[in-house]
DONU-928480 format. One record per residue (C-alpha): residue number from 1; residue in three letters; x, y, z. Coordinates in steps of 0.5 Angstrom, whole numbers, plus 500, padded with zeros to 3 digits. Layout:
<r seq="NUM" type="ALA" xx="X" yy="Y" zz="Z"/>
...
END
This chain:
<r seq="1" type="MET" xx="383" yy="209" zz="902"/>
<r seq="2" type="LYS" xx="381" yy="206" zz="896"/>
<r seq="3" type="ARG" xx="374" yy="205" zz="899"/>
<r seq="4" type="ALA" xx="374" yy="212" zz="901"/>
<r seq="5" type="ILE" xx="375" yy="214" zz="894"/>
<r seq="6" type="LEU" xx="369" yy="209" zz="892"/>
<r seq="7" type="ILE" xx="364" yy="211" zz="896"/>
<r seq="8" type="PHE" xx="366" yy="218" zz="894"/>
<r seq="9" type="LEU" xx="365" yy="216" zz="887"/>
<r seq="10" type="LEU" xx="358" yy="213" zz="888"/>
<r seq="11" type="VAL" xx="355" yy="219" zz="892"/>
<r seq="12" type="SER" xx="357" yy="223" zz="887"/>
<r seq="13" type="ALA" xx="354" yy="219" zz="882"/>
<r seq="14" type="LEU" xx="348" yy="219" zz="886"/>
<r seq="15" type="LYS" xx="348" yy="226" zz="886"/>
<r seq="16" type="ALA" xx="348" yy="227" zz="879"/>
<r seq="17" type="GLN" xx="343" yy="222" zz="878"/>
<r seq="18" type="THR" xx="338" yy="226" zz="883"/>
<r seq="19" type="THR" xx="340" yy="233" zz="880"/>
<r seq="20" type="ASP" xx="339" yy="230" zz="873"/>
<r seq="21" type="VAL" xx="332" yy="227" zz="875"/>
<r seq="22" type="ALA" xx="330" yy="234" zz="879"/>
<r seq="23" type="ASP" xx="332" yy="238" zz="872"/>
<r seq="24" type="ARG" xx="327" yy="234" zz="868"/>
<r seq="25" type="LYS" xx="320" yy="237" zz="867"/>
<r seq="26" type="VAL" xx="314" yy="232" zz="867"/>
<r seq="27" type="THR" xx="308" yy="235" zz="864"/>
<r seq="28" type="LEU" xx="302" yy="233" zz="868"/>
<r seq="29" type="TYR" xx="297" yy="238" zz="866"/>
<r seq="30" type="ASP" xx="291" yy="236" zz="861"/>
<r seq="31" type="GLY" xx="286" yy="241" zz="858"/>
<r seq="32" type="GLN" xx="282" yy="242" zz="865"/>
<r seq="33" type="GLY" xx="289" yy="243" zz="868"/>
<r seq="34" type="ILE" xx="291" yy="248" zz="864"/>
<r seq="35" type="THR" xx="284" yy="252" zz="865"/>
<r seq="36" type="GLU" xx="285" yy="252" zz="872"/>
<r seq="37" type="LEU" xx="292" yy="254" zz="871"/>
<r seq="38" type="ALA" xx="290" yy="260" zz="867"/>
<r seq="39" type="GLN" xx="284" yy="262" zz="872"/>
<r seq="40" type="LYS" xx="290" yy="264" zz="877"/>
<r seq="41" type="TYR" xx="292" yy="270" zz="873"/>
<r seq="42" type="LEU" xx="285" yy="273" zz="872"/>
<r seq="43" type="GLY" xx="285" yy="280" zz="874"/>
<r seq="44" type="VAL" xx="293" yy="281" zz="872"/>
<r seq="45" type="PRO" xx="293" yy="287" zz="868"/>
<r seq="46" type="TYR" xx="294" yy="287" zz="860"/>
<r seq="47" type="ARG" xx="301" yy="289" zz="858"/>
<r seq="48" type="PHE" xx="303" yy="290" zz="851"/>
<r seq="49" type="GLY" xx="309" yy="285" zz="850"/>
<r seq="50" type="GLY" xx="308" yy="282" zz="857"/>
<r seq="51" type="GLN" xx="309" yy="275" zz="859"/>
<r seq="52" type="SER" xx="309" yy="275" zz="866"/>
<r seq="53" type="PRO" xx="304" yy="276" zz="872"/>
<r seq="54" type="ASP" xx="306" yy="283" zz="872"/>
<r seq="55" type="GLY" xx="302" yy="284" zz="866"/>
<r seq="56" type="PHE" xx="300" yy="279" zz="860"/>
<r seq="57" type="ASP" xx="299" yy="281" zz="852"/>
<r seq="58" type="CYS" xx="294" yy="275" zz="849"/>
<r seq="59" type="SER" xx="300" yy="271" zz="847"/>
<r seq="60" type="GLY" xx="304" yy="272" zz="853"/>
<r seq="61" type="LEU" xx="298" yy="269" zz="857"/>
<r seq="62" type="THR" xx="298" yy="263" zz="853"/>
<r seq="63" type="GLY" xx="305" yy="262" zz="852"/>
<r seq="64" type="TYR" xx="306" yy="263" zz="860"/>
<r seq="65" type="VAL" xx="301" yy="258" zz="862"/>
<r seq="66" type="TYR" xx="303" yy="253" zz="857"/>
<r seq="67" type="LYS" xx="310" yy="253" zz="859"/>
<r seq="68" type="LYS" xx="308" yy="253" zz="867"/>
<r seq="69" type="ALA" xx="304" yy="246" zz="864"/>
<r seq="70" type="GLY" xx="310" yy="244" zz="861"/>
<r seq="71" type="TYR" xx="309" yy="245" zz="854"/>
<r seq="72" type="GLN" xx="313" yy="250" zz="849"/>
<r seq="73" type="LEU" xx="309" yy="255" zz="845"/>
<r seq="74" type="PRO" xx="311" yy="260" zz="840"/>
<r seq="75" type="ARG" xx="311" yy="267" zz="842"/>
<r seq="76" type="ASP" xx="306" yy="271" zz="838"/>
<r seq="77" type="ALA" xx="299" yy="269" zz="836"/>
<r seq="78" type="GLY" xx="300" yy="268" zz="829"/>
<r seq="79" type="ASP" xx="305" yy="263" zz="830"/>
<r seq="80" type="GLN" xx="302" yy="259" zz="835"/>
<r seq="81" type="PHE" xx="296" yy="258" zz="830"/>
<r seq="82" type="LYS" xx="301" yy="256" zz="825"/>
<r seq="83" type="ALA" xx="304" yy="251" zz="830"/>
<r seq="84" type="LEU" xx="298" yy="247" zz="833"/>
<r seq="85" type="ARG" xx="294" yy="242" zz="830"/>
<r seq="86" type="PRO" xx="287" yy="245" zz="828"/>
<r seq="87" type="ILE" xx="281" yy="242" zz="831"/>
<r seq="88" type="LYS" xx="273" yy="243" zz="829"/>
<r seq="89" type="THR" xx="271" yy="243" zz="836"/>
<r seq="90" type="PRO" xx="275" yy="246" zz="842"/>
<r seq="91" type="ARG" xx="276" yy="243" zz="849"/>
<r seq="92" type="PRO" xx="278" yy="246" zz="855"/>
<r seq="93" type="GLY" xx="285" yy="248" zz="855"/>
<r seq="94" type="ASP" xx="285" yy="248" zz="847"/>
<r seq="95" type="LEU" xx="287" yy="255" zz="844"/>
<r seq="96" type="VAL" xx="282" yy="259" zz="840"/>
<r seq="97" type="PHE" xx="284" yy="265" zz="835"/>
<r seq="98" type="PHE" xx="281" yy="271" zz="832"/>
<r seq="99" type="LYS" xx="282" yy="275" zz="826"/>
<r seq="100" type="ILE" xx="281" yy="282" zz="830"/>
<r seq="101" type="ASP" xx="283" yy="286" zz="823"/>
<r seq="102" type="GLY" xx="279" yy="281" zz="819"/>
<r seq="103" type="LYS" xx="285" yy="279" zz="815"/>
<r seq="104" type="SER" xx="290" yy="276" zz="820"/>
<r seq="105" type="ILE" xx="291" yy="272" zz="827"/>
<r seq="106" type="GLY" xx="291" yy="278" zz="832"/>
<r seq="107" type="HIS" xx="288" yy="275" zz="838"/>
<r seq="108" type="VAL" xx="288" yy="268" zz="842"/>
<r seq="109" type="GLY" xx="285" yy="265" zz="848"/>
<r seq="110" type="ILE" xx="285" yy="259" zz="852"/>
<r seq="111" type="TYR" xx="278" yy="255" zz="851"/>
<r seq="112" type="LEU" xx="275" yy="254" zz="858"/>
<r seq="113" type="GLY" xx="268" yy="250" zz="855"/>
<r seq="114" type="ASN" xx="261" yy="253" zz="854"/>
<r seq="115" type="LEU" xx="263" yy="258" zz="849"/>
<r seq="116" type="ARG" xx="268" yy="262" zz="854"/>
<r seq="117" type="PHE" xx="275" yy="263" zz="854"/>
<r seq="118" type="ILE" xx="280" yy="267" zz="858"/>
<r seq="119" type="HIS" xx="285" yy="272" zz="855"/>
<r seq="120" type="ALA" xx="289" yy="278" zz="856"/>
<r seq="121" type="PRO" xx="284" yy="283" zz="852"/>
<r seq="122" type="SER" xx="287" yy="290" zz="851"/>
<r seq="123" type="THR" xx="290" yy="296" zz="854"/>
<r seq="124" type="GLY" xx="287" yy="298" zz="860"/>
<r seq="125" type="LYS" xx="284" yy="292" zz="861"/>
<r seq="126" type="THR" xx="286" yy="285" zz="865"/>
<r seq="127" type="VAL" xx="286" yy="278" zz="864"/>
<r seq="128" type="SER" xx="278" yy="276" zz="864"/>
<r seq="129" type="ILE" xx="273" yy="271" zz="861"/>
<r seq="130" type="ALA" xx="270" yy="272" zz="855"/>
<r seq="131" type="ASP" xx="264" yy="269" zz="851"/>
<r seq="132" type="MET" xx="265" yy="267" zz="844"/>
<r seq="133" type="ARG" xx="257" yy="268" zz="843"/>
<r seq="134" type="ILE" xx="258" yy="275" zz="843"/>
<r seq="135" type="SER" xx="258" yy="278" zz="836"/>
<r seq="136" type="TYR" xx="265" yy="282" zz="837"/>
<r seq="137" type="TRP" xx="268" yy="275" zz="838"/>
<r seq="138" type="LYS" xx="263" yy="271" zz="834"/>
<r seq="139" type="THR" xx="265" yy="275" zz="827"/>
<r seq="140" type="ARG" xx="272" yy="275" zz="828"/>
<r seq="141" type="TYR" xx="273" yy="267" zz="830"/>
<r seq="142" type="ALA" xx="278" yy="264" zz="826"/>
<r seq="143" type="GLY" xx="279" yy="257" zz="829"/>
<r seq="144" type="ALA" xx="281" yy="253" zz="835"/>
<r seq="145" type="ARG" xx="288" yy="249" zz="835"/>
<r seq="146" type="THR" xx="291" yy="244" zz="840"/>
<r seq="147" type="ILE" xx="297" yy="242" zz="843"/>
<r seq="148" type="PHE" xx="294" yy="235" zz="845"/>
<r seq="149" type="GLY" xx="295" yy="228" zz="842"/>
<r seq="150" type="GLN" xx="294" yy="226" zz="834"/>
<r seq="151" type="ALA" xx="288" yy="222" zz="836"/>
<r seq="152" type="GLU" xx="284" yy="228" zz="839"/>
<r seq="153" type="ALA" xx="286" yy="233" zz="833"/>
<r seq="154" type="ALA" xx="280" yy="230" zz="829"/>
<r seq="155" type="ARG" xx="275" yy="232" zz="834"/>
END
């Protein structure tokens, strides 16, 4: 009887450890991995307040992709801008921000490289890739931010 109880306790302890490990989120995505993840949502419709593949707004897309990659971001573009470390030159997977009204952060996208970014643009459109060299984006660019390590923040 004591042996049966001991075996039961041992099996229960092992199950608890397995469950604990299974519940942990391990981040395996670097910037390139984030860009690949983001591109899976090309063509998803824009939806104001959207945070799922049924429809995204700009910060809903960045938040969803980063969450899938194991990172947590604030909900809106302005708060994402404030929360992340500023960088001079974005790398793939970093976030790029824009002041649509000229005054405050109103738009965010995920930098892909070569001055291109993926974003959820506006009502009636879908998640797409845009070029930062286009006058519209160039004149509204507010800077880039990263979630990655301190050593990279000075880049």
